[in-house]
N, C-alpha and C positions, 0 to 999 in steps of 0.2 A: 504494500500500500504506500502510495507516494506521500501521503501526509500523516501516516500512522505515527504514533509516538512523537518523537522529537524531529522527525525527518523534515517536516514543513519549515521549521525554524532554520535548519541547516541549509535547505534550499534557498530560503530568503537571504541568508548571509552570502551565499554564492552570487545571487542576483545583485545584491547591493554592491558587490565588488566590481561589477561590470560598469565600465565608464558610460556606455550608452544604454543604461538600464531601461529607459522608457521605450526605446525602439528595438531592443535586442530580440533576436530570434529566440534565444534561450528563454527569455522571460515569457514570450508568447507561447512557446512550447509548454513551459511549466504551467502557465495559467489555463491553457486549454485542457489540462488534465484535472483541474480543480473541480470538485463537486459544485453544484449550483448554490447550495445552502451551506451555512456554517455547520461543520461536523460537531458531534457531541464532544469530541476530544478538544477541538479548538474552543468551543464555548466554555469548557471546563478550564482550559488554560487562561482564557480571557478573564473568567470569573476569579480564578485564583490570583492572577496578577492584580486585578482591580481591588481585591480584598486587602491587599497590602496597604492601600491608601484610602479606602472608602468603606461604607457600610454595605452589608449584604443587600439591603433594599436598593440602594443606589446602583450597586454593581449588577444586580439582576435587571434593573431598568436599562442600564447601559448596554448590556449584552443583548437584551431584547430589541433595543433601538437599532443596534448594528445589524442584527439578523433581519429586521424588517425593512431597513432602508437600503441595504446593499446585498448584492450577490457576493460570494466569497472572492471571486476574481476582481470585481469592482473595488472592493475594500483593499485587497492586496495591491492593485495598481495604484490607488491613491496613496497608500502607506509607503510604497516604494518610491513613488515619484516626488513626494513631499514629506520630508522628515518631520515637519510640524503638524501634519494632518491629524495624526492620531490624538495628540495632546489637545489640539484645538477642538476636535470632535468630542473628546471626553469632557472638556470644560463646558461645551455647549449642551451636551446630553445631560450632564450633571445638573445644570440649571433647569432643564426641561423636566428632569425626573423629580425635582424638588416641588414642582407645581402640583 
């Protein structure tokens, strides 16, 4: 499985090292293999990472927001092309989740 366990993070690191990551054939090949939706493993990783800095309620809301607003490939493209995307989205989603 391409994204089983820790493999997806290892692949992201390889992609980040590519100078032309936005247009690289390697990135497109990788993203074309991604499932449409966030996998349970990735949701767990996101939740566990979030819980280091936020409440369970806020983290659940954030993971749900990501899952509803993006396909996995869209989210990865944005996260790879803009290093500030994830933090900005987390900040925005955190304020939405407080409402």
